[in-house]
C-alpha positions as CSV (number, residue, x, y, z in Angstrom):
1,M,-0.2,0.0,0.1
2,L,2.5,2.7,0.8
3,G,4.1,1.8,-2.8
4,F,1.1,4.0,-3.9
5,F,2.2,7.2,-2.9
6,R,5.6,6.9,-3.7
7,R,7.4,9.9,-5.7
8,R,7.6,9.2,-9.2
9,E,10.3,10.3,-11.0
10,N,9.7,12.6,-13.9
11,S,11.6,11.7,-16.8
12,T,12.1,14.8,-18.1
13,A,13.7,16.4,-15.7
14,L,17.5,17.5,-15.7
15,P,19.7,15.0,-14.6
16,A,21.0,16.1,-10.5
17,H,24.6,17.0,-12.3
18,L,22.9,19.8,-14.3
19,R,20.2,21.4,-11.7
20,P,21.0,24.4,-9.9
21,Q,21.8,23.2,-6.4
22,N,19.9,25.5,-4.1
23,Q,20.6,28.8,-5.7
24,P,17.5,31.9,-5.7
25,L,16.3,33.3,-8.9
26,A,16.6,36.8,-9.5
27,V,15.3,38.8,-11.8
28,E,17.0,41.8,-13.8
29,L,16.1,45.3,-13.0
30,T,17.4,48.0,-14.9
31,T,19.0,51.4,-13.6
32,E,15.7,53.6,-13.9
33,D,13.6,50.4,-12.1
34,L,15.4,51.2,-9.4
35,H,14.8,54.8,-9.1
36,A,11.4,54.0,-9.7
37,L,11.0,51.5,-7.2
38,T,12.9,53.6,-4.7
39,E,10.3,57.1,-5.9
40,V,7.2,53.7,-4.8
41,F,8.9,52.7,-1.4
42,Q,8.9,56.2,-0.7
43,H,5.8,57.3,-2.0
44,A,3.7,54.4,0.1
45,K,6.2,55.4,3.2
46,E,4.9,59.3,3.2
47,A,1.3,57.7,2.5
48,K,1.3,55.6,5.4
49,R,2.7,57.9,7.7
50,R,0.0,60.4,6.7
51,E,-2.8,57.9,7.6
52,R,-1.7,56.3,10.4
53,W,-0.2,58.5,12.7
54,D,-0.3,55.5,15.5
55,M,2.7,53.1,13.6
56,S,6.4,54.1,14.9
57,P,8.3,55.1,11.6
58,A,10.0,51.7,12.0
59,D,6.8,50.2,11.4
60,I,6.1,52.3,8.8
61,S,9.3,51.4,6.9
62,G,10.1,47.8,7.8
63,Q,12.5,45.8,5.4
64,K,11.7,48.4,2.5
65,D,14.9,50.4,3.6
66,E,17.2,47.8,4.1
67,L,15.9,46.7,0.8
68,I,16.3,49.7,-1.4
69,G,19.9,49.8,0.3
70,T,20.8,46.1,-0.9
71,L,19.8,46.8,-4.2
72,F,22.2,50.1,-4.3
73,E,24.7,47.5,-3.5
74,R,23.5,45.2,-6.4
75,A,24.1,48.3,-8.5
76,G,27.4,48.3,-8.0
77,A,28.3,45.2,-8.1
78,A,26.8,45.1,-11.5
79,S,28.1,47.7,-12.9
80,V,31.8,45.8,-12.1
81,T,30.4,42.4,-13.9
82,G,29.8,44.0,-17.5
83,E,28.1,47.1,-19.8
84,H,24.8,45.4,-20.1
85,A,24.9,43.4,-16.4
86,G,21.3,43.5,-14.6
87,I,20.6,44.1,-11.5
88,P,19.1,41.4,-9.0
89,L,16.3,41.0,-7.3
90,F,15.6,38.1,-5.9
91,V,12.1,36.1,-7.3
92,S,11.2,36.2,-3.2
93,E,11.7,39.8,-3.1
94,I,9.0,40.8,-5.6
95,F,6.8,41.0,-2.4
96,W,7.9,43.6,-0.7
97,I,7.1,45.6,-4.4
98,E,3.2,44.6,-3.9
99,Y,2.8,45.5,-0.7
100,A,4.2,49.0,-1.3
101,V,1.7,49.1,-4.1
102,K,-1.2,47.5,-1.8
103,D,-0.1,50.6,0.4
104,L,0.1,53.2,-2.3
105,E,-3.8,51.9,-3.0
106,T,-5.0,52.0,0.5
107,Y,-3.9,55.4,1.5
108,K,-4.6,57.2,-1.1
109,A,-1.1,58.3,-2.8
110,P,-0.9,59.9,-6.0
111,A,-2.5,58.5,-8.9
112,A,0.4,58.5,-11.2
113,V,2.7,57.0,-8.4
114,V,0.3,54.0,-8.1
115,L,0.5,53.7,-11.7
116,T,4.4,53.6,-11.8
117,G,3.9,51.5,-9.1
118,R,1.9,49.0,-11.2
119,E,3.6,48.8,-13.8
120,L,6.9,48.6,-12.5
121,L,4.9,45.0,-10.5
122,A,3.5,44.2,-14.0
123,K,7.3,44.1,-15.4
124,L,8.6,42.0,-12.9
125,H,6.1,39.3,-12.7
126,F,7.0,39.1,-16.6
127,E,10.3,38.9,-15.9
128,T,9.8,35.8,-13.2
129,G,9.8,33.6,-16.2
130,R,13.4,34.6,-17.2
131,A,14.7,34.6,-13.7
132,R,18.2,33.1,-13.8
133,A,20.6,32.1,-11.3
134,I,23.3,35.1,-9.1
135,Q,26.8,34.5,-8.1
136,H,28.2,36.6,-5.6
137,L,31.2,39.3,-5.6
138,G,32.0,40.0,-2.1
139,G,28.9,39.0,-0.8
140,V,26.9,41.1,-2.9
141,A,24.8,39.3,-5.4
142,A,25.4,39.8,-8.7
143,F,24.4,38.6,-12.6
144,P,27.2,36.3,-14.3
145,A,29.0,38.3,-17.2
146,Q,27.1,38.3,-20.1
147,R,29.0,36.5,-23.6
148,P,30.3,38.3,-25.6
149,G,27.9,38.1,-28.9
150,R,24.9,38.6,-26.4
151,R,22.6,41.3,-26.6
152,A,19.7,41.4,-23.8
153,L,16.2,43.1,-25.0
154,N,15.0,45.2,-22.6
155,W,11.6,46.1,-21.8
156,A,10.3,47.6,-24.6
157,E,11.4,45.9,-27.2
158,R,9.7,42.9,-25.7
159,T,6.2,44.4,-25.0
160,S,6.0,46.3,-28.6
């Protein structure tokens, strides 16, 4: 009876030696995306502070300020790895942007900022299909340098 519940091996899966070993996947941010993300987080914090006077500043900003600092560190590492290297944002970190957009909508932020947040979130959800593994440079996450002759498409080229 226990044999019935045994998990079958998927014959189409990659062999064990070719599978990444517990490497988190990351999507690629551009510097424009990073600046838009900083603006979205700042407006979300201000809108929440206006409406939630009972919360402390630490409760309002939470981990979002740490994420922005980490992303700027990754931007520095990306500038070292190559000309077209993007800034890695782990797929597991996208939920912070979802929370920020929710805060913008809940606490009545300007419509233009809400739209910027939604567009950035839509782009990141699109990019999760192209997430890739990262490497570490001095403890900072970065994408490996691109091979010569390989050109990365930008967001505008993909959506048109």
